[in-house]
N, CA, C and O atoms as a Tinker XYZ file with bonds, in Angstrom:
   300  protein
     1  N     68.693000   44.981000    4.442000    73     2
     2  CA    67.492000   45.284000    5.178000    64     1     3
     3  C     66.588000   46.157000    4.320000    63     2     4     5
     4  O     67.051000   47.121000    3.709000    81     3
     5  N     65.317000   45.830000    4.273000    73     3     6
     6  CA    64.380000   46.631000    3.484000    64     5     7
     7  C     63.923000   47.875000    4.235000    63     6     8     9
     8  O     63.954000   47.925000    5.465000    81     7
     9  N     63.506000   48.862000    3.484000    73     7    10
    10  CA    62.981000   50.105000    4.018000    64     9    11
    11  C     61.463000   50.003000    4.026000    63    10    12    13
    12  O     60.839000   49.766000    2.992000    81    11
    13  N     60.873000   50.185000    5.211000    73    11    14
    14  CA    59.420000   50.104000    5.360000    64    13    15
    15  C     58.884000   51.416000    5.908000    63    14    16    17
    16  O     59.590000   52.141000    6.609000    81    15
    17  N     57.634000   51.717000    5.586000    73    15    18
    18  CA    56.940000   52.870000    6.141000    64    17    19
    19  C     56.039000   52.388000    7.262000    63    18    20    21
    20  O     55.356000   51.372000    7.128000    81    19
    21  N     56.040000   53.120000    8.367000    73    19    22
    22  CA    55.231000   52.777000    9.522000    64    21    23
    23  C     54.459000   54.001000    9.982000    63    22    24    25
    24  O     54.872000   55.137000    9.751000    81    23
    25  N     53.321000   53.750000   10.643000    73    23    26
    26  CA    52.557000   54.806000   11.299000    64    25    27
    27  C     52.633000   54.560000   12.798000    63    26    28    29
    28  O     52.298000   53.477000   13.279000    81    27
    29  N     53.080000   55.583000   13.535000    73    27    30
    30  CA    53.191000   55.485000   14.984000    64    29    31
    31  C     51.885000   55.949000   15.613000    63    30    32    33
    32  O     51.436000   57.071000   15.376000    81    31
    33  N     51.278000   55.082000   16.416000    73    31    34
    34  CA    50.021000   55.442000   17.065000    64    33    35
    35  C     50.237000   56.356000   18.265000    63    34    36    37
    36  O     49.314000   57.053000   18.688000    81    35
    37  N     51.439000   56.358000   18.810000    73    35    38
    38  CA    51.722000   57.188000   19.984000    64    37    39
    39  C     51.837000   58.665000   19.616000    63    38    40    41
    40  O     51.214000   59.513000   20.255000    81    39
    41  N     52.632000   58.978000   18.586000    73    39    42
    42  CA    52.825000   60.390000   18.206000    64    41    43
    43  C     52.090000   60.755000   16.910000    63    42    44    45
    44  O     52.196000   61.888000   16.441000    81    43
    45  N     51.343000   59.804000   16.327000    73    43    46
    46  CA    50.534000   60.026000   15.128000    64    45    47
    47  C     51.368000   60.573000   13.967000    63    46    48    49
    48  O     50.981000   61.545000   13.318000    81    47
    49  N     52.521000   59.934000   13.714000    73    47    50
    50  CA    53.365000   60.353000   12.594000    64    49    51
    51  C     53.744000   59.145000   11.755000    63    50    52    53
    52  O     53.693000   58.007000   12.221000    81    51
    53  N     54.122000   59.409000   10.516000    73    51    54
    54  CA    54.587000   58.366000    9.615000    64    53    55
    55  C     56.107000   58.445000    9.536000    63    54    56    57
    56  O     56.674000   59.527000    9.388000    81    55
    57  N     56.766000   57.283000    9.637000    73    55    58
    58  CA    58.225000   57.220000    9.579000    64    57    59
    59  C     58.643000   56.100000    8.646000    63    58    60    61
    60  O     57.916000   55.122000    8.477000    81    59
    61  N     59.820000   56.242000    8.038000    73    59    62
    62  CA    60.415000   55.195000    7.221000    64    61    63
    63  C     61.599000   54.640000    7.980000    63    62    64    65
    64  O     62.449000   55.396000    8.450000    81    63
    65  N     61.665000   53.308000    8.106000    73    63    66
    66  CA    62.710000   52.672000    8.888000    64    65    67
    67  C     63.317000   51.508000    8.130000    63    66    68    69
    68  O     62.619000   50.796000    7.409000    81    67
    69  N     64.622000   51.314000    8.294000    73    67    70
    70  CA    65.294000   50.114000    7.815000    64    69    71
    71  C     65.095000   49.057000    8.895000    63    70    72    73
    72  O     65.575000   49.215000   10.017000    81    71
    73  N     64.398000   47.996000    8.561000    73    71    74
    74  CA    64.032000   47.020000    9.576000    64    73    75
    75  C     64.469000   45.631000    9.155000    63    74    76    77
    76  O     64.191000   45.185000    8.042000    81    75
    77  N     65.156000   44.958000   10.059000    73    75    78
    78  CA    65.512000   43.565000    9.862000    64    77    79
    79  C     64.249000   42.727000   10.063000    63    78    80    81
    80  O     63.340000   43.157000   10.773000    81    79
    81  N     64.172000   41.554000    9.461000    73    79    82
    82  CA    62.964000   40.730000    9.508000    64    81    83
    83  C     62.564000   40.344000   10.929000    63    82    84    85
    84  O     61.371000   40.271000   11.225000    81    83
    85  N     63.519000   40.099000   11.808000    73    83    86
    86  CA    63.177000   39.656000   13.165000    64    85    87
    87  C     63.256000   40.776000   14.203000    63    86    88    89
    88  O     63.145000   40.510000   15.400000    81    87
    89  N     63.445000   42.022000   13.768000    73    87    90
    90  CA    63.552000   43.148000   14.698000    64    89    91
    91  C     62.182000   43.745000   14.991000    63    90    92    93
    92  O     61.275000   43.684000   14.161000    81    91
    93  N     62.043000   44.321000   16.180000    73    91    94
    94  CA    60.842000   45.049000   16.545000    64    93    95
    95  C     61.142000   46.532000   16.365000    63    94    96    97
    96  O     61.972000   47.083000   17.087000    81    95
    97  N     60.476000   47.188000   15.411000    73    95    98
    98  CA    60.804000   48.592000   15.132000    64    97    99
    99  C     60.300000   49.527000   16.229000    63    98   100   101
   100  O     59.303000   49.246000   16.894000    81    99
   101  N     61.000000   50.629000   16.405000    73    99   102
   102  CA    60.571000   51.692000   17.312000    64   101   103
   103  C     60.535000   52.992000   16.528000    63   102   104   105
   104  O     61.315000   53.191000   15.596000    81   103
   105  N     59.639000   53.857000   16.907000    73   103   106
   106  CA    59.475000   55.144000   16.232000    64   105   107
   107  C     60.734000   55.983000   16.432000    63   106   108   109
   108  O     61.240000   56.098000   17.548000    81   107
   109  N     61.230000   56.560000   15.358000    73   107   110
   110  CA    62.439000   57.378000   15.441000    64   109   111
   111  C     62.152000   58.756000   16.039000    63   110   112   113
   112  O     63.084000   59.469000   16.412000    81   111
   113  N     60.897000   59.134000   16.133000    73   111   114
   114  CA    60.545000   60.457000   16.680000    64   113   115
   115  C     60.247000   60.407000   18.171000    63   114   116   117
   116  O     60.697000   61.274000   18.921000    81   115
   117  N     59.488000   59.394000   18.612000    73   115   118
   118  CA    59.086000   59.374000   20.024000    64   117   119
   119  C     59.545000   58.125000   20.766000    63   118   120   121
   120  O     59.443000   58.067000   21.991000    81   119
   121  N     60.049000   57.123000   20.044000    73   119   122
   122  CA    60.497000   55.894000   20.679000    64   121   123
   123  C     59.387000   54.895000   20.934000    63   122   124   125
   124  O     59.616000   53.857000   21.554000    81   123
   125  N     58.184000   55.196000   20.461000    73   123   126
   126  CA    57.042000   54.302000   20.664000    64   125   127
   127  C     57.193000   52.995000   19.903000    63   126   128   129
   128  O     57.867000   52.931000   18.875000    81   127
   129  N     56.548000   51.947000   20.427000    73   127   130
   130  CA    56.622000   50.631000   19.800000    64   129   131
   131  C     55.305000   50.214000   19.158000    63   130   132   133
   132  O     55.213000   49.115000   18.610000    81   131
   133  N     54.292000   51.058000   19.214000    73   131   134
   134  CA    52.993000   50.732000   18.620000    64   133   135
   135  C     52.960000   51.230000   17.182000    63   134   136   137
   136  O     52.307000   52.227000   16.871000    81   135
   137  N     53.672000   50.523000   16.312000    73   135   138
   138  CA    53.771000   50.909000   14.908000    64   137   139
   139  C     52.953000   49.976000   14.033000    63   138   140   141
   140  O     52.913000   48.765000   14.250000    81   139
   141  N     52.306000   50.563000   13.047000    73   139   142
   142  CA    51.561000   49.808000   12.056000    64   141   143
   143  C     52.269000   49.982000   10.721000    63   142   144   145
   144  O     52.527000   51.104000   10.286000    81   143
   145  N     52.585000   48.851000   10.069000    73   143   146
   146  CA    53.266000   48.940000    8.779000    64   145   147
   147  C     52.286000   49.387000    7.711000    63   146   148   149
   148  O     51.177000   48.862000    7.610000    81   147
   149  N     52.706000   50.368000    6.909000    73   147   150
   150  CA    51.863000   50.922000    5.854000    64   149   151
   151  C     52.128000   50.211000    4.537000    63   150   152   153
   152  O     53.216000   49.681000    4.309000    81   151
   153  N     51.128000   50.207000    3.683000    73   151   154
   154  CA    51.286000   49.642000    2.351000    64   153   155
   155  C     52.179000   50.559000    1.534000    63   154   156   157
   156  O     52.034000   51.780000    1.570000    81   155
   157  N     53.091000   49.968000    0.807000    73   155   158
   158  CA    53.998000   50.745000   -0.037000    64   157   159
   159  C     53.548000   50.673000   -1.483000    63   158   160   161
   160  O     53.030000   49.656000   -1.945000    81   159
   161  N     53.757000   51.775000   -2.185000    73   159   162
   162  CA    53.460000   51.774000   -3.617000    64   161   163
   163  C     54.635000   51.172000   -4.358000    63   162   164   165
   164  O     55.792000   51.390000   -4.001000    81   163
   165  N     54.325000   50.421000   -5.379000    73   163   166
   166  CA    55.363000   49.815000   -6.201000    64   165   167
   167  C     55.720000   50.784000   -7.314000    63   166   168   169
   168  O     54.846000   51.280000   -8.025000    81   167
   169  N     56.997000   51.046000   -7.457000    73   167   170
   170  CA    57.448000   51.955000   -8.510000    64   169   171
   171  C     57.845000   51.147000   -9.738000    63   170   172   173
   172  O     58.629000   50.202000   -9.653000    81   171
   173  N     57.300000   51.529000  -10.857000    73   171   174
   174  CA    57.666000   50.859000  -12.107000    64   173   175
   175  C     59.103000   51.232000  -12.459000    63   174   176   177
   176  O     59.536000   52.355000  -12.201000    81   175
   177  N     59.841000   50.291000  -13.049000    73   175   178
   178  CA    61.228000   50.620000  -13.401000    64   177   179
   179  C     61.262000   51.727000  -14.444000    63   178   180   181
   180  O     60.503000   51.710000  -15.414000    81   179
   181  N     62.154000   52.689000  -14.229000    73   179   182
   182  CA    62.282000   53.804000  -15.163000    64   181   183
   183  C     62.988000   53.371000  -16.436000    63   182   184   185
   184  O     63.970000   52.629000  -16.386000    81   183
   185  N     62.501000   53.823000  -17.555000    73   183   186
   186  CA    63.111000   53.449000  -18.827000    64   185   187
   187  C     63.712000   54.657000  -19.539000    63   186   188   189
   188  O     64.293000   54.526000  -20.616000    81   187
   189  N     63.570000   55.816000  -18.941000    73   187   190
   190  CA    64.078000   57.016000  -19.571000    64   189   191
   191  C     65.524000   57.254000  -19.153000    63   190   192   193
   192  O     65.810000   57.382000  -17.963000    81   191
   193  N     66.420000   57.315000  -20.100000    73   191   194
   194  CA    67.836000   57.541000  -19.794000    64   193   195
   195  C     68.062000   58.936000  -19.235000    63   194   196   197
   196  O     68.902000   59.121000  -18.355000    81   195
   197  N     67.330000   59.910000  -19.729000    73   195   198
   198  CA    67.521000   61.272000  -19.232000    64   197   199
   199  C     67.058000   61.387000  -17.778000    63   198   200   201
   200  O     67.678000   62.091000  -16.981000    81   199
   201  N     65.973000   60.698000  -17.436000    73   199   202
   202  CA    65.495000   60.699000  -16.049000    64   201   203
   203  C     66.527000   60.039000  -15.140000    63   202   204   205
   204  O     66.819000   60.554000  -14.060000    81   203
   205  N     67.076000   58.911000  -15.563000    73   203   206
   206  CA    68.092000   58.215000  -14.777000    64   205   207
   207  C     69.322000   59.094000  -14.604000    63   206   208   209
   208  O     69.904000   59.140000  -13.520000    81   207
   209  N     69.717000   59.785000  -15.652000    73   207   210
   210  CA    70.881000   60.670000  -15.566000    64   209   211
   211  C     70.617000   61.805000  -14.581000    63   210   212   213
   212  O     71.491000   62.158000  -13.789000    81   211
   213  N     69.415000   62.377000  -14.628000    73   211   214
   214  CA    69.054000   63.449000  -13.704000    64   213   215
   215  C     69.086000   62.963000  -12.266000    63   214   216   217
   216  O     69.620000   63.648000  -11.394000    81   215
   217  N     68.519000   61.787000  -12.006000    73   215   218
   218  CA    68.483000   61.247000  -10.650000    64   217   219
   219  C     69.887000   60.884000  -10.157000    63   218   220   221
   220  O     70.194000   61.064000   -8.979000    81   219
   221  N     70.723000   60.382000  -11.035000    73   219   222
   222  CA    72.097000   60.053000  -10.646000    64   221   223
   223  C     72.892000   61.311000  -10.332000    63   222   224   225
   224  O     73.710000   61.313000   -9.412000    81   223
   225  N     72.663000   62.375000  -11.081000    73   223   226
   226  CA    73.337000   63.643000  -10.821000    64   225   227
   227  C     72.919000   64.183000   -9.462000    63   226   228   229
   228  O     73.756000   64.655000   -8.692000    81   227
   229  N     71.634000   64.115000   -9.170000    73   227   230
   230  CA    71.134000   64.580000   -7.877000    64   229   231
   231  C     71.708000   63.732000   -6.748000    63   230   232   233
   232  O     72.130000   64.273000   -5.726000    81   231
   233  N     71.729000   62.413000   -6.918000    73   231   234
   234  CA    72.281000   61.523000   -5.894000    64   233   235
   235  C     73.760000   61.803000   -5.673000    63   234   236   237
   236  O     74.235000   61.774000   -4.537000    81   235
   237  N     74.479000   62.069000   -6.733000    73   235   238
   238  CA    75.904000   62.380000   -6.630000    64   237   239
   239  C     76.122000   63.674000   -5.856000    63   238   240   241
   240  O     77.027000   63.762000   -5.027000    81   239
   241  N     75.289000   64.680000   -6.128000    73   239   242
   242  CA    75.378000   65.946000   -5.405000    64   241   243
   243  C     75.142000   65.747000   -3.913000    63   242   244   245
   244  O     75.764000   66.415000   -3.088000    81   243
   245  N     74.235000   64.820000   -3.566000    73   243   246
   246  CA    73.897000   64.559000   -2.166000    64   245   247
   247  C     74.844000   63.565000   -1.516000    63   246   248   249
   248  O     74.740000   63.300000   -0.318000    81   247
   249  N     75.767000   63.014000   -2.294000    73   247   250
   250  CA    76.756000   62.111000   -1.727000    64   249   251
   251  C     76.380000   60.638000   -1.750000    63   250   252   253
   252  O     77.067000   59.824000   -1.133000    81   251
   253  N     75.315000   60.278000   -2.438000    73   251   254
   254  CA    74.886000   58.887000   -2.522000    64   253   255
   255  C     75.504000   58.230000   -3.749000    63   254   256   257
   256  O     75.503000   58.827000   -4.826000    81   255
   257  N     76.024000   57.033000   -3.614000    73   255   258
   258  CA    76.596000   56.324000   -4.761000    64   257   259
   259  C     75.970000   54.952000   -4.950000    63   258   260   261
   260  O     76.384000   54.215000   -5.845000    81   259
   261  N     74.982000   54.583000   -4.133000    73   259   262
   262  CA    74.444000   53.233000   -4.189000    64   261   263
   263  C     73.691000   52.938000   -5.479000    63   262   264   265
   264  O     73.541000   51.769000   -5.832000    81   263
   265  N     73.211000   53.954000   -6.198000    73   263   266
   266  CA    72.468000   53.699000   -7.422000    64   265   267
   267  C     73.356000   53.700000   -8.657000    63   266   268   269
   268  O     72.852000   53.626000   -9.778000    81   267
   269  N     74.678000   53.783000   -8.470000    73   267   270
   270  CA    75.625000   53.726000   -9.571000    64   269   271
   271  C     76.174000   52.309000   -9.694000    63   270   272   273
   272  O     76.282000   51.598000   -8.695000    81   271
   273  N     76.517000   51.899000  -10.895000    73   271   274
   274  CA    77.168000   50.607000  -11.075000    64   273   275
   275  C     78.598000   50.704000  -10.558000    63   274   276   277
   276  O     79.098000   51.806000  -10.333000    81   275
   277  N     79.257000   49.578000  -10.369000    73   275   278
   278  CA    80.622000   49.579000   -9.823000    64   277   279
   279  C     81.572000   50.396000  -10.706000    63   278   280   281
   280  O     82.445000   51.093000  -10.190000    81   279
   281  N     81.410000   50.317000  -12.031000    73   279   282
   282  CA    82.303000   51.061000  -12.922000    64   281   283
   283  C     82.062000   52.570000  -12.844000    63   282   284   285
   284  O     82.980000   53.351000  -13.095000    81   283
   285  N     80.848000   52.989000  -12.503000    73   283   286
   286  CA    80.540000   54.400000  -12.422000    64   285   287
   287  C     80.931000   55.018000  -11.080000    63   286   288   289
   288  O     81.077000   56.237000  -11.002000    81   287
   289  N     81.105000   54.225000  -10.024000    73   287   290
   290  CA    81.405000   54.753000   -8.704000    64   289   291
   291  C     82.770000   55.416000   -8.621000    63   290   292   293
   292  O     82.970000   56.297000   -7.785000    81   291
   293  N     83.716000   55.017000   -9.468000    73   291   294
   294  CA    85.052000   55.589000   -9.424000    64   293   295
   295  C     85.147000   56.964000  -10.041000    63   294   296   297
   296  O     86.159000   57.643000   -9.869000    81   295
   297  N     84.140000   57.386000  -10.743000    73   295   298
   298  CA    84.175000   58.666000  -11.452000    64   297   299
   299  C     83.986000   59.834000  -10.519000    63   298   300
   300  O     83.990000   60.984000  -10.960000    81   299
């Protein structure tokens, strides 16, 4: 499921939601259904090894392993 950004017209807040293609999203703050999908910025792939290492270290500290390859997850 992709992560999309939405603007809720009921509570006037922006939220990010994992949304299935056929699902109707609801605001995670107020439960409203009047959401407008926002345009997302495209991130260029990072080519700096030091930046990738820094981000992986931060993700590891926070308990996330999804950005590691299968061989790196066992470490």
